[in-house]
Backbone as CSV, one residue per row, in Angstrom:
resi,resn,N_x,N_y,N_z,CA_x,CA_y,CA_z,C_x,C_y,C_z
1,MET,-7.624,153.040,158.240,-8.226,152.097,157.380,-9.080,151.316,157.905
2,THR,-10.252,150.781,157.234,-11.283,149.852,157.709,-11.778,148.835,156.662
3,ASP,-11.455,147.789,156.838,-12.237,146.767,155.786,-13.394,146.199,156.446
4,ILE,-14.140,146.565,154.788,-15.594,145.964,154.911,-16.024,144.679,154.584
5,PHE,-16.504,143.987,155.408,-17.235,142.585,154.689,-18.270,142.579,154.385
6,LEU,-19.338,142.719,153.291,-20.214,142.634,153.244,-21.092,141.374,152.647
7,ILE,-21.685,140.970,153.956,-22.473,139.593,153.695,-23.817,139.642,152.872
8,ARG,-24.077,139.219,152.353,-25.862,139.015,151.592,-26.523,138.211,152.637
9,HIS,-27.402,138.330,153.232,-28.210,137.201,153.766,-28.674,136.130,153.497
10,GLY,-28.864,135.172,154.265,-29.398,133.733,153.402,-30.639,133.689,152.805
11,PRO,-30.685,132.864,151.849,-31.722,132.808,150.817,-32.881,132.677,151.612
12,THR,-33.916,133.302,151.046,-35.221,133.469,151.674,-36.430,132.284,150.598
13,HIS,-35.790,132.250,149.270,-36.546,131.342,148.563,-37.659,132.173,148.141
14,ALA,-38.248,133.222,148.210,-39.138,133.673,147.275,-39.110,134.432,146.198
15,LYS,-39.618,134.560,145.569,-39.713,134.239,143.516,-40.040,135.759,143.446
16,GLY,-40.178,136.924,144.291,-40.883,138.032,143.638,-39.408,138.956,144.143
17,MET,-39.836,140.149,144.214,-39.330,141.132,144.360,-38.938,141.565,145.639
18,VAL,-37.959,141.336,146.889,-38.248,141.506,148.195,-37.607,142.438,148.440
19,GLY,-38.274,143.377,148.621,-37.680,144.649,149.671,-37.770,144.770,150.738
20,TRP,-38.733,145.798,151.831,-38.512,145.473,153.129,-39.836,144.459,153.693
21,SER,-40.349,143.359,153.085,-40.788,142.036,153.542,-40.026,141.812,154.351
22,ASP,-40.255,141.115,155.794,-39.807,140.395,156.488,-39.776,139.083,156.858
23,LEU,-39.062,138.267,155.359,-38.878,136.863,155.265,-38.198,136.621,155.463
24,ALA,-38.055,134.842,156.214,-37.193,134.297,157.161,-35.946,134.233,156.696
25,ALA,-34.883,134.115,156.614,-33.863,133.320,155.724,-33.593,131.547,156.535
26,ASP,-33.334,130.922,155.126,-33.492,129.796,155.278,-31.712,129.832,155.439
27,LEU,-31.555,129.063,157.168,-30.399,129.007,157.030,-29.499,127.679,157.694
28,SER,-30.727,126.385,156.647,-29.973,125.102,156.998,-28.937,124.304,156.512
29,ASP,-28.004,125.361,155.635,-26.704,124.736,155.214,-25.482,124.914,156.318
30,THR,-25.891,124.559,157.194,-24.767,125.152,157.962,-23.284,124.806,157.612
31,GLU,-23.345,124.334,156.694,-22.196,123.801,156.493,-20.907,125.037,155.567
32,ALA,-21.707,125.987,154.724,-21.900,127.505,154.237,-21.757,128.379,155.245
33,LEU,-22.200,128.323,156.045,-22.359,129.347,157.670,-21.111,128.843,158.160
34,THR,-20.552,127.800,158.347,-19.274,127.428,158.871,-18.374,127.936,158.400
35,ARG,-18.155,127.466,156.776,-17.328,128.372,156.044,-16.828,129.640,155.753
36,LEU,-18.273,130.350,156.076,-18.429,132.015,155.831,-17.977,132.258,157.512
37,GLU,-18.166,131.763,158.083,-17.879,133.045,159.668,-16.485,132.117,159.923
38,ALA,-15.557,131.208,159.040,-14.288,131.214,159.552,-13.152,131.936,158.468
39,ALA,-14.404,132.181,157.316,-13.486,133.209,156.219,-13.362,134.824,156.984
40,LEU,-14.334,134.963,158.069,-14.268,136.266,158.114,-13.342,136.650,159.561
41,PRO,-12.885,137.984,159.360,-11.694,138.092,160.509,-12.461,138.027,162.004
42,ASN,-11.588,137.338,162.906,-11.951,137.561,164.464,-12.381,138.348,165.083
43,ASP,-11.531,140.069,164.815,-11.640,140.566,165.493,-12.808,141.772,164.846
44,ALA,-13.551,141.722,163.996,-14.184,142.078,163.193,-15.642,142.683,164.392
45,VAL,-16.568,143.494,164.011,-17.255,144.234,164.784,-18.409,143.991,163.725
46,VAL,-19.754,143.711,164.320,-20.814,142.410,163.645,-21.841,143.498,163.634
47,ILE,-22.365,143.909,162.569,-24.100,144.455,162.373,-25.145,144.347,161.379
48,SER,-25.780,144.424,161.382,-26.810,144.017,160.509,-28.137,144.815,159.964
49,SER,-28.601,145.094,158.947,-30.253,145.482,159.047,-31.273,144.982,159.940
50,ASP,-32.424,145.782,159.908,-33.250,145.285,161.139,-34.196,144.387,160.423
51,LEU,-33.921,143.556,159.629,-35.000,142.743,159.060,-34.260,141.361,159.072
52,SER,-34.896,140.302,159.630,-35.088,138.781,160.193,-34.124,138.756,159.529
53,ARG,-34.225,138.284,157.990,-33.369,137.681,157.395,-31.958,138.259,157.434
54,ALA,-31.265,139.383,157.349,-29.963,139.689,158.287,-29.803,139.127,159.397
55,VAL,-30.944,139.527,160.354,-30.555,139.843,161.966,-29.966,138.196,162.065
56,THR,-30.907,137.213,161.769,-30.286,135.921,161.728,-29.147,135.201,160.960
57,THR,-29.049,135.670,160.374,-27.574,135.380,159.666,-26.325,135.779,159.962
58,ALA,-26.617,137.089,160.832,-25.463,137.479,161.298,-25.546,136.834,162.673
59,ASP,-26.552,136.689,163.373,-26.656,135.477,164.395,-25.911,134.354,164.381
60,ALA,-25.553,133.364,163.084,-25.439,132.522,162.317,-23.712,132.689,162.839
61,ILE,-23.205,134.038,162.186,-21.571,134.167,162.061,-20.905,135.267,163.022
62,GLN,-21.692,135.262,164.160,-21.616,136.354,164.747,-20.238,135.542,165.534
63,ALA,-20.761,134.563,166.176,-19.426,134.107,166.902,-18.799,134.699,167.990
64,LYS,-17.856,134.839,168.609,-17.443,135.856,169.626,-17.435,137.077,169.396
65,ARG,-17.354,137.725,167.939,-17.413,138.854,167.476,-18.163,140.307,168.415
66,HIS,-17.806,141.100,168.715,-18.892,142.256,168.779,-19.470,142.514,168.128
67,ARG,-20.836,142.553,168.874,-21.994,142.582,167.667,-22.692,144.295,168.298
68,LEU,-23.354,145.022,166.952,-23.810,146.128,166.849,-24.984,145.917,167.224
69,PRO,-25.967,147.443,167.447,-27.472,146.979,167.030,-27.662,147.273,165.337
70,HIS,-28.843,146.844,165.302,-29.394,146.530,164.175,-29.569,147.566,163.456
71,ASP,-29.577,147.818,162.058,-29.278,149.457,161.390,-30.690,149.220,160.473
72,ARG,-31.467,150.132,160.254,-32.966,150.086,159.721,-32.301,150.662,158.328
73,ASP,-31.202,151.458,158.285,-31.147,152.086,157.135,-29.969,151.327,156.589
74,LEU,-29.951,149.881,156.892,-29.436,149.076,155.875,-30.261,147.940,155.619
75,ARG,-31.326,148.072,155.434,-32.446,147.501,155.024,-32.074,147.726,153.127
76,GLU,-32.907,146.889,152.603,-33.052,145.952,151.121,-33.648,147.552,150.774
77,MET,-33.266,147.805,149.499,-34.490,148.471,148.861,-36.071,148.436,148.720
78,ASN,-36.887,149.768,148.814,-38.217,149.638,149.563,-38.646,149.642,147.970
79,PHE,-39.143,148.424,147.486,-39.931,147.811,146.056,-41.450,148.684,146.095
80,GLY,-41.743,149.221,146.953,-43.336,149.274,146.982,-44.486,148.501,146.489
81,ASP,-44.951,149.071,145.055,-46.314,148.502,144.812,-45.304,147.059,144.119
82,TRP,-44.737,146.763,144.411,-43.815,145.615,143.251,-42.741,144.959,144.299
83,GLU,-43.728,145.176,145.684,-43.248,144.715,146.649,-43.524,142.900,146.215
84,LEU,-42.907,141.948,146.482,-43.096,140.347,146.290,-43.722,140.111,144.704
85,LYS,-43.994,140.766,143.997,-44.149,140.862,142.684,-43.000,140.097,141.921
86,VAL,-43.731,139.100,140.996,-42.561,138.878,139.807,-42.542,139.366,138.891
87,PHE,-41.228,139.522,138.279,-40.721,140.104,137.295,-41.634,140.120,136.116
88,SER,-42.638,139.074,136.065,-43.217,139.419,134.945,-44.673,140.283,135.242
89,GLN,-45.026,139.999,135.963,-46.241,140.870,136.910,-45.907,142.156,136.462
90,VAL,-44.576,142.538,137.419,-43.979,143.874,137.279,-44.280,144.452,135.776
91,GLU,-43.999,143.665,135.052,-43.501,144.049,133.294,-45.005,144.080,132.810
92,ALA,-45.912,143.182,133.257,-46.801,143.323,132.403,-47.855,144.887,132.955
93,GLU,-47.181,145.226,134.272,-48.477,146.079,135.086,-47.786,147.275,134.194
94,SER,-46.192,147.835,134.050,-45.846,149.046,134.193,-44.329,148.463,133.340
95,PRO,-44.459,148.229,132.012,-43.328,147.772,131.356,-42.358,148.814,131.066
96,ASP,-42.608,150.277,130.862,-41.656,151.133,130.617,-41.053,151.571,131.747
97,ARG,-41.686,151.724,132.729,-41.076,151.809,134.465,-40.246,150.761,134.608
98,LEU,-40.489,149.669,134.619,-39.027,148.507,134.727,-38.312,148.703,134.350
99,ARG,-38.300,149.163,132.827,-37.021,149.252,131.886,-36.705,150.689,132.697
100,ALA,-36.756,150.990,132.393,-36.199,152.580,133.028,-35.554,152.107,134.128
101,PHE,-36.264,151.842,135.228,-35.737,151.396,136.211,-34.551,150.526,136.544
102,TYR,-34.406,149.904,135.735,-33.002,148.476,135.375,-32.196,149.562,134.524
103,GLU,-32.414,150.265,133.577,-31.278,150.316,132.018,-31.068,151.772,132.648
104,THR,-31.724,152.595,133.676,-31.247,153.987,133.989,-31.143,154.049,135.117
105,PRO,-30.977,153.164,136.037,-31.235,153.192,137.707,-30.764,154.492,137.734
106,GLY,-31.597,155.578,138.722,-30.950,156.528,139.072,-32.425,156.829,140.306
107,ASP,-32.985,157.956,139.271,-34.215,158.527,140.348,-35.449,157.872,139.757
108,ILE,-35.524,157.090,139.057,-36.654,155.968,138.848,-36.872,155.149,139.799
109,SER,-38.380,154.849,140.359,-38.482,153.903,142.053,-39.653,153.618,141.315
110,PRO,-39.691,152.023,142.124,-41.196,151.649,142.032,-42.026,152.597,142.549
111,PRO,-43.649,152.360,142.238,-44.259,153.294,142.450,-44.314,153.116,144.186
112,ASN,-44.281,154.068,145.225,-44.561,153.884,146.532,-42.867,153.407,146.732
113,GLY,-41.890,153.353,145.962,-40.708,152.841,146.716,-39.502,153.768,146.812
114,ASP,-38.321,153.270,147.212,-36.742,153.595,146.806,-36.427,153.757,145.606
115,SER,-35.601,155.129,145.041,-35.301,154.857,143.833,-33.871,154.563,144.282
116,TRP,-32.983,154.232,143.541,-31.218,153.569,143.290,-30.901,155.141,143.871
117,HIS,-30.381,155.777,143.413,-29.928,157.435,144.586,-31.118,157.042,145.854
118,ALA,-32.054,157.049,146.096,-32.676,156.946,147.801,-32.008,156.231,148.560
119,LEU,-31.944,154.569,147.740,-31.031,153.596,148.748,-30.021,153.941,148.917
120,CYS,-29.232,154.451,148.010,-27.704,154.710,148.158,-27.306,155.779,148.818
121,ALA,-28.536,157.030,148.919,-28.232,158.062,150.346,-28.527,157.032,151.713
122,ARG,-29.176,156.708,151.435,-29.517,155.599,153.253,-28.575,154.739,153.941
123,SER,-27.967,153.976,152.931,-27.090,153.194,152.680,-25.808,153.468,152.990
124,ASN,-25.165,154.308,152.583,-24.005,154.828,152.034,-23.978,156.205,153.640
125,ALA,-24.987,156.708,154.373,-24.802,157.230,155.234,-24.449,156.395,156.313
126,ALA,-25.680,155.281,156.162,-25.338,154.049,157.566,-23.786,153.951,157.191
127,ILE,-23.106,153.581,156.367,-21.831,152.860,156.058,-20.894,153.884,156.806
128,ASP,-21.131,155.060,156.842,-20.444,156.140,156.840,-20.335,156.546,158.147
129,ARG,-21.610,156.142,158.905,-21.800,156.627,160.263,-20.539,155.296,161.265
130,LEU,-20.605,153.792,160.201,-20.100,152.776,161.136,-18.896,152.879,160.911
131,VAL,-18.220,153.001,159.700,-16.511,153.475,159.383,-15.700,154.683,160.514
132,SER,-16.911,156.044,160.574,-16.312,156.791,161.224,-16.561,156.651,163.058
133,GLY,-17.345,155.647,163.082,-17.653,155.448,164.797,-17.137,154.307,165.200
134,ASN,-16.473,153.553,164.137,-15.825,152.465,164.252,-14.598,152.144,164.260
135,HIS,-14.376,151.727,166.281,-12.478,151.771,166.037,-11.930,150.329,165.927
136,ALA,-12.304,149.354,165.241,-12.217,147.919,165.233,-11.332,148.216,163.479
137,PRO,-10.630,147.525,162.965,-10.105,147.436,161.520,-10.992,147.153,160.753
138,ASN,-11.976,146.163,161.375,-13.023,145.255,160.385,-14.260,145.194,160.672
139,LEU,-15.003,145.018,160.084,-15.938,145.483,159.709,-17.005,144.356,158.685
140,ILE,-18.100,143.774,159.618,-18.898,143.020,159.067,-20.212,143.189,158.752
141,VAL,-20.861,143.182,157.684,-22.140,144.271,157.648,-23.202,143.151,156.998
142,VAL,-24.225,142.423,157.764,-24.644,141.650,157.181,-26.353,142.296,156.603
143,ALA,-26.333,142.446,154.973,-27.246,142.902,154.251,-27.798,142.981,153.243
144,HIS,-28.262,143.596,152.471,-28.717,142.953,151.425,-28.186,143.398,149.777
145,PHE,-29.192,142.777,148.887,-28.404,142.786,147.606,-27.787,144.245,147.040
146,GLY,-29.352,145.183,147.328,-29.255,146.486,146.758,-28.339,147.004,147.719
147,VAL,-28.387,147.069,148.986,-27.343,147.971,149.785,-25.478,147.413,149.300
148,ILE,-25.831,146.037,149.048,-23.926,145.709,149.070,-23.760,146.203,147.596
149,LEU,-25.070,146.242,146.794,-24.174,146.503,145.060,-23.902,148.153,145.409
150,SER,-24.869,148.598,146.392,-24.628,150.543,146.336,-23.008,150.920,147.256
151,GLN,-22.396,149.852,147.894,-20.686,149.936,148.011,-20.301,149.361,147.098
152,VAL,-20.343,147.977,146.324,-19.274,148.017,145.206,-19.240,149.385,144.417
153,GLN,-20.841,150.072,143.758,-20.492,151.572,142.809,-19.588,151.937,143.204
154,ARG,-19.547,152.431,144.875,-18.730,153.327,145.604,-17.357,153.012,145.493
155,ALA,-16.947,151.832,145.852,-15.144,151.537,145.942,-15.156,151.252,144.554
156,PHE,-15.565,150.571,143.434,-15.264,150.337,142.171,-15.255,151.937,141.356
157,GLY,-15.902,152.733,141.626,-15.884,153.937,140.844,-17.234,153.437,139.660
158,LEU,-18.392,152.821,139.834,-19.025,152.361,138.760,-19.929,153.415,138.701
159,THR,-20.485,152.899,137.748,-22.353,153.730,137.358,-23.394,153.209,138.202
160,ALA,-24.275,153.184,137.722,-25.247,152.789,139.085,-25.682,151.273,137.699
161,TYR,-25.872,151.261,136.450,-26.029,150.433,135.456,-25.021,149.528,135.517
162,GLN,-23.792,149.589,135.899,-22.736,149.025,135.750,-22.287,147.795,137.299
163,ALA,-23.099,148.277,138.162,-23.166,148.088,139.414,-24.250,146.756,139.337
164,PHE,-25.437,147.363,138.496,-26.425,146.430,139.160,-26.048,145.014,137.828
165,GLY,-24.756,144.896,137.355,-24.577,144.061,136.729,-24.149,142.975,137.442
166,HIS,-23.667,143.086,138.798,-23.012,142.484,139.138,-24.003,141.360,139.858
167,LYS,-23.664,140.478,140.119,-24.987,138.852,140.783,-23.836,138.899,142.449
168,ILE,-25.275,139.336,143.320,-24.421,138.851,144.824,-25.053,138.025,145.158
169,GLU,-24.344,136.945,145.788,-25.370,135.444,145.814,-25.255,135.798,147.577
170,ASN,-26.336,134.560,147.693,-26.181,134.551,149.363,-25.272,133.838,149.773
171,LEU,-25.099,134.382,151.221,-23.862,134.154,152.158,-22.616,134.375,151.212
172,SER,-22.448,135.340,150.809,-21.151,135.376,150.157,-20.540,136.753,150.724
173,ILE,-19.306,136.880,150.651,-18.711,137.739,150.827,-17.876,139.096,150.008
174,THR,-18.474,140.427,150.231,-18.102,141.309,148.914,-17.131,142.258,149.990
175,HIS,-15.580,142.152,149.447,-14.857,143.130,150.348,-14.566,144.609,149.732
176,VAL,-14.725,145.572,150.523,-14.140,146.741,150.400,-13.412,147.627,151.320
177,THR,-12.388,148.495,150.942,-11.669,149.121,151.877,-11.700,150.630,151.676
178,VAL,-12.044,150.983,152.910,-12.016,152.494,153.335,-11.147,153.075,153.631
179,HIS,-9.918,153.777,153.560,-8.494,154.535,154.077,-8.597,156.282,154.131
180,ASP,-9.106,156.643,154.801,-8.723,158.058,154.488,-9.959,158.446,153.659
181,GLY,-10.851,157.699,153.872,-11.744,158.474,153.114,-11.675,158.220,151.843
182,LEU,-10.640,157.131,151.175,-11.037,156.796,149.719,-11.683,155.374,149.857
183,TRP,-12.345,154.759,148.773,-12.415,153.800,148.653,-11.804,153.076,147.816
184,SER,-11.864,151.498,148.031,-11.145,150.693,146.880,-12.431,149.431,146.837
185,GLY,-11.969,148.579,146.075,-12.807,147.450,145.979,-11.850,146.251,146.013
186,GLY,-12.523,145.287,146.469,-11.280,144.044,146.764,-12.244,142.706,146.020
187,GLN,-13.016,141.659,146.538,-13.359,140.791,146.446,-14.801,140.894,145.824
188,ILE,-15.770,140.928,145.015,-17.150,141.021,145.206,-17.917,139.517,144.743
189,SER,-18.802,139.408,145.922,-19.540,137.818,145.856,-18.579,136.628,146.215
190,HIS,-17.859,136.483,147.125,-16.734,135.130,147.180,-17.523,134.591,148.301
191,THR,-17.812,133.223,147.771,-18.062,132.447,148.449,-17.429,131.401,149.133
192,PRO,-17.150,131.344,150.177,-16.026,130.531,150.821,-16.363,128.684,150.760
């Protein structure tokens, strides 16, 4: 059995859609980081996406835990031509596509970006590799909103639309479990 603790990176304060842009996380709330680190199991292995906002968040909560190399497949959704644009700007440029992207998530993607299915395929494969190769009972994955939602969808048996309805706070813990290939959900977006 593997307990997976999915941590959303520290806030970037960007107002637009942030996918593969490598923006820094604001980690100035040291009390929140201390509470987060203390809420995680000491025997866990830590991994993060390769984007700096996830890497520095993982650095801040690693403590004495073993660290695995960063994994590019744990990156946020690639927003393509919508990257760093605010919602109203994208809505003005592509109202039908934007509406379809959020109301019927699946194969619809931002121009030159990831669809929901593409993000799930990438992040699910990364998590599956971690679970199959992990010999520790606990795994801490510092990642992004979309990656965490993809695992919420999987563990709770939700549709993509239902998963999109969940809010994942920065520096929060989402806990899921994998036992003999069966996924189950625990807490979503718990902020210690």
